[in-house]
PLY file of the C-alpha trace (Angstrom):
ply
format ascii 1.0
element vertex 301
property float x
property float y
property float z
element edge 300
property int vertex1
property int vertex2
end_header
112.92 0.12 114.62
109.19 0.81 114.42
108.65 0.22 118.45
110.90 2.98 119.12
108.94 5.54 116.96
106.32 6.09 119.60
108.84 6.67 122.57
110.66 9.21 120.12
107.16 10.90 119.68
107.08 11.75 123.14
110.44 12.83 123.85
110.79 16.86 124.51
111.87 18.71 121.64
114.94 20.92 122.14
113.67 24.58 121.90
114.74 26.61 118.71
117.84 28.69 119.47
116.62 32.20 120.24
116.61 34.97 122.67
114.87 33.92 125.79
113.71 36.82 128.26
112.35 36.61 131.94
110.51 39.15 133.90
109.71 38.17 137.36
109.27 39.37 141.04
111.60 38.66 143.87
108.75 38.19 146.22
106.90 35.69 143.84
110.10 33.57 143.76
110.93 33.58 147.46
108.37 34.00 150.15
111.06 35.22 152.61
111.35 38.67 150.58
110.11 41.50 152.75
110.33 45.36 152.60
112.62 47.86 154.24
110.50 50.96 154.22
113.01 52.94 156.50
115.62 52.73 153.65
113.06 52.85 150.73
113.46 49.27 149.67
109.98 48.23 148.89
108.17 45.16 147.32
105.40 47.69 146.01
105.05 51.39 146.28
101.96 53.42 147.75
100.23 52.96 144.54
100.58 49.09 144.46
103.19 49.16 141.52
105.77 46.48 141.78
109.44 47.66 143.03
110.96 44.10 142.96
110.62 43.14 139.37
113.87 41.36 138.16
114.91 40.66 134.39
117.22 38.11 132.78
117.92 36.96 129.22
120.06 34.71 127.11
120.42 34.09 123.45
121.02 30.29 123.02
121.79 30.95 119.17
124.90 32.49 120.51
127.95 30.25 121.61
127.87 30.63 125.26
130.94 32.13 127.01
130.02 30.72 130.31
129.59 33.97 132.27
126.73 35.54 133.88
126.62 39.50 134.12
124.69 40.72 136.91
123.61 44.31 136.40
122.88 46.51 139.34
120.50 49.47 138.73
117.49 49.50 136.49
117.49 46.88 133.52
118.68 48.05 130.25
117.58 45.61 127.59
119.43 47.16 124.64
122.59 46.64 126.61
121.51 43.12 127.58
120.57 41.97 124.13
124.04 43.06 122.87
125.63 41.34 125.73
123.29 38.30 124.91
124.82 38.34 121.23
128.21 38.04 122.67
127.34 34.75 124.21
126.72 36.30 127.90
123.81 35.58 130.16
122.38 38.53 131.67
120.46 39.35 134.90
119.25 42.26 136.75
118.19 41.88 140.55
116.38 44.33 142.72
118.55 45.29 145.55
118.79 48.11 148.18
120.04 51.37 146.79
117.71 54.07 147.90
119.43 54.36 151.23
122.13 56.34 149.73
119.98 59.56 150.10
118.89 58.38 153.68
121.76 57.11 155.48
125.34 58.20 156.28
124.25 62.04 155.97
126.58 63.13 158.85
129.14 65.76 158.03
131.91 64.57 157.64
130.59 61.12 156.71
132.56 58.16 158.42
135.01 56.40 156.16
133.41 53.13 156.46
129.57 54.10 156.51
128.46 53.73 152.89
130.90 50.97 152.00
129.53 48.82 154.98
125.85 49.37 153.94
126.87 48.45 150.23
128.52 45.31 151.38
125.33 44.46 153.87
123.21 45.15 150.75
125.27 42.83 148.56
125.63 39.75 150.76
123.10 40.09 153.50
125.75 39.57 156.07
126.19 41.85 159.08
128.52 44.60 158.29
126.89 47.53 159.82
124.33 48.79 162.36
122.92 51.28 160.09
120.73 48.84 158.23
119.77 45.34 158.73
119.13 43.32 155.39
118.43 39.71 155.35
120.00 37.41 152.92
116.88 36.75 150.77
116.97 40.46 150.13
120.58 40.81 149.27
122.19 40.78 145.72
123.71 37.14 146.52
120.28 35.82 147.86
118.20 37.11 145.11
120.55 36.21 142.39
120.61 32.65 143.64
116.95 32.36 144.03
116.62 33.87 140.48
119.27 31.53 138.79
117.71 28.64 140.60
114.26 29.41 139.13
115.61 29.87 135.62
117.60 26.51 135.80
114.16 24.87 135.90
112.06 27.34 133.88
114.65 27.68 131.16
116.84 24.56 130.90
117.80 25.22 127.36
119.56 28.36 128.71
121.91 26.38 130.85
121.53 28.63 133.89
122.63 25.70 136.04
126.21 26.16 134.98
126.27 29.07 137.27
125.12 27.20 140.48
127.49 25.14 142.79
127.21 21.54 143.44
124.99 21.81 146.13
122.90 24.68 144.57
123.30 26.97 147.61
125.13 29.36 146.07
126.63 31.08 142.71
129.86 30.10 141.24
130.77 33.62 141.61
133.88 33.27 139.44
131.79 32.69 136.51
129.79 36.19 137.51
130.71 39.64 135.95
129.43 42.23 138.26
128.31 45.52 136.35
126.39 48.83 136.90
126.12 52.25 136.50
126.52 55.04 139.06
125.45 53.58 142.32
125.36 50.08 140.92
128.89 50.43 139.52
130.09 51.36 143.12
128.20 48.49 144.68
129.92 46.08 142.02
133.11 47.01 142.92
132.53 47.08 146.85
130.96 43.46 146.49
134.16 42.27 144.29
136.30 43.54 147.10
134.74 40.81 149.35
133.78 38.01 146.82
136.07 36.97 143.89
134.42 37.58 140.68
135.22 37.16 137.08
135.15 40.75 136.40
133.82 44.14 137.62
132.71 46.63 134.76
131.90 49.87 136.25
130.10 52.63 134.19
130.07 56.06 135.58
132.04 55.07 138.82
132.92 53.79 141.27
132.58 56.93 143.45
132.37 57.03 147.52
134.77 59.74 147.51
134.89 59.88 151.09
135.17 56.09 151.70
138.19 53.88 152.17
137.12 50.48 151.06
138.53 51.06 147.61
142.06 50.56 149.22
141.16 47.39 151.13
142.65 44.14 149.92
140.52 42.49 147.37
139.23 39.09 146.82
138.97 39.94 143.01
142.50 40.44 141.24
143.01 44.19 140.44
143.25 43.30 136.80
139.75 42.36 136.58
138.24 45.90 137.41
137.21 47.98 134.54
135.99 51.63 134.29
134.28 53.57 131.55
133.24 57.10 132.09
132.41 60.38 130.34
134.79 63.24 131.14
131.88 65.78 131.64
130.33 63.58 134.23
130.51 65.53 137.56
132.10 62.61 139.25
134.98 62.52 136.76
135.52 66.37 136.82
135.71 66.28 140.42
138.06 63.30 140.47
136.05 60.96 142.28
136.22 58.27 139.68
139.82 58.40 139.10
140.37 58.38 142.75
138.59 55.09 143.06
140.37 53.82 139.84
143.74 54.24 141.31
142.79 53.02 144.84
141.36 49.80 143.10
144.84 49.42 141.52
143.50 49.77 137.88
146.24 52.37 136.93
148.75 49.48 137.04
147.48 47.92 133.64
147.48 50.78 131.29
146.76 54.45 130.80
143.67 56.22 130.62
142.27 55.60 127.02
139.84 57.82 125.23
137.75 55.56 122.98
137.16 58.33 120.41
140.78 58.27 119.76
141.64 54.71 119.86
140.48 51.41 118.70
139.76 47.93 120.53
141.52 46.70 122.54
142.47 50.21 123.72
145.83 49.22 124.87
144.35 46.47 126.93
143.79 49.08 129.62
141.31 49.01 132.50
140.45 52.77 132.28
138.35 53.90 129.52
136.74 57.46 128.82
134.82 59.30 126.15
134.42 63.02 125.36
131.65 63.04 122.80
129.39 65.93 122.65
126.69 66.01 125.28
126.02 69.63 125.02
127.94 70.42 128.38
125.20 68.54 130.10
126.72 66.56 133.19
123.51 64.65 133.63
123.35 63.42 130.14
127.18 62.64 130.25
126.48 60.49 133.49
124.13 58.14 131.57
125.90 58.31 128.09
128.16 55.38 128.49
125.59 52.72 128.21
122.82 52.60 125.55
120.04 55.15 126.17
118.80 58.59 125.17
121.82 60.81 124.72
124.30 57.82 123.95
126.61 57.79 120.87
125.45 55.20 118.40
126.81 53.99 115.20
124.83 53.64 112.03
123.39 50.39 113.12
122.38 52.00 116.36
124.88 50.42 118.67
0 1
1 2
2 3
3 4
4 5
5 6
6 7
7 8
8 9
9 10
10 11
11 12
12 13
13 14
14 15
15 16
16 17
17 18
18 19
19 20
20 21
21 22
22 23
23 24
24 25
25 26
26 27
27 28
28 29
29 30
30 31
31 32
32 33
33 34
34 35
35 36
36 37
37 38
38 39
39 40
40 41
41 42
42 43
43 44
44 45
45 46
46 47
47 48
48 49
49 50
50 51
51 52
52 53
53 54
54 55
55 56
56 57
57 58
58 59
59 60
60 61
61 62
62 63
63 64
64 65
65 66
66 67
67 68
68 69
69 70
70 71
71 72
72 73
73 74
74 75
75 76
76 77
77 78
78 79
79 80
80 81
81 82
82 83
83 84
84 85
85 86
86 87
87 88
88 89
89 90
90 91
91 92
92 93
93 94
94 95
95 96
96 97
97 98
98 99
99 100
100 101
101 102
102 103
103 104
104 105
105 106
106 107
107 108
108 109
109 110
110 111
111 112
112 113
113 114
114 115
115 116
116 117
117 118
118 119
119 120
120 121
121 122
122 123
123 124
124 125
125 126
126 127
127 128
128 129
129 130
130 131
131 132
132 133
133 134
134 135
135 136
136 137
137 138
138 139
139 140
140 141
141 142
142 143
143 144
144 145
145 146
146 147
147 148
148 149
149 150
150 151
151 152
152 153
153 154
154 155
155 156
156 157
157 158
158 159
159 160
160 161
161 162
162 163
163 164
164 165
165 166
166 167
167 168
168 169
169 170
170 171
171 172
172 173
173 174
174 175
175 176
176 177
177 178
178 179
179 180
180 181
181 182
182 183
183 184
184 185
185 186
186 187
187 188
188 189
189 190
190 191
191 192
192 193
193 194
194 195
195 196
196 197
197 198
198 199
199 200
200 201
201 202
202 203
203 204
204 205
205 206
206 207
207 208
208 209
209 210
210 211
211 212
212 213
213 214
214 215
215 216
216 217
217 218
218 219
219 220
220 221
221 222
222 223
223 224
224 225
225 226
226 227
227 228
228 229
229 230
230 231
231 232
232 233
233 234
234 235
235 236
236 237
237 238
238 239
239 240
240 241
241 242
242 243
243 244
244 245
245 246
246 247
247 248
248 249
249 250
250 251
251 252
252 253
253 254
254 255
255 256
256 257
257 258
258 259
259 260
260 261
261 262
262 263
263 264
264 265
265 266
266 267
267 268
268 269
269 270
270 271
271 272
272 273
273 274
274 275
275 276
276 277
277 278
278 279
279 280
280 281
281 282
282 283
283 284
284 285
285 286
286 287
287 288
288 289
289 290
290 291
291 292
292 293
293 294
294 295
295 296
296 297
297 298
298 299
299 300
């Protein structure tokens, strides 16, 4: 056995199970990444501050569920860490979203304008003449590049399980798309086009003047989930519930108030809350994810 000992000594040791976190810039991972100043989609702002930073995390001490949550909008580490405890991989990618205040401004707005821009931002494919977003700058492109990077940088995280055999695309049926506000709406629009494991929409989807919600869906209707506060202006104006019905979520249970029910909430896809936000619609809009103004238990969850 002695001759084997030197060989064993040089074998790489498995990393201790723990939380792994990564921050990196899209432009550092892919030289093809570029800016789109006409729609506010930047690599860095006028002061030189990075605008393409991305975040990912995995807890290797938790039993993996084999699912990657791709979060759209600003990263929320408290939310991500909770998901990591559940055995989920998490990732936030920098994607085009500031176009919303710059494009489709005609009144009335066309029924396809915003939905088509969302889809181009998600896929990098040509779905509109209003913007021209290349694949390396799409959600699909940047998520693929990030996962490929992590599969090499963090092999213990087993990121490779989310790549197809050619490593030229993600296995999207292992991906949970989620986001809040604009991010929740783009998540749902993306899922209409590409079959994913699940969509979890916080404070959305909106796009009240758009028709894409009623289109045939690559993702089965029972995989869409929504959660909002009832004092959110998007709920009070019936925008979210309109989207929920057009997406077919009403076919899988009633609207359930989480303050008056317990998991699994009748296995419904439509959840609401009414905890006190001092009648502040802006607080209500963000209160359904961990942040200032959110309701928490004694442990802070």
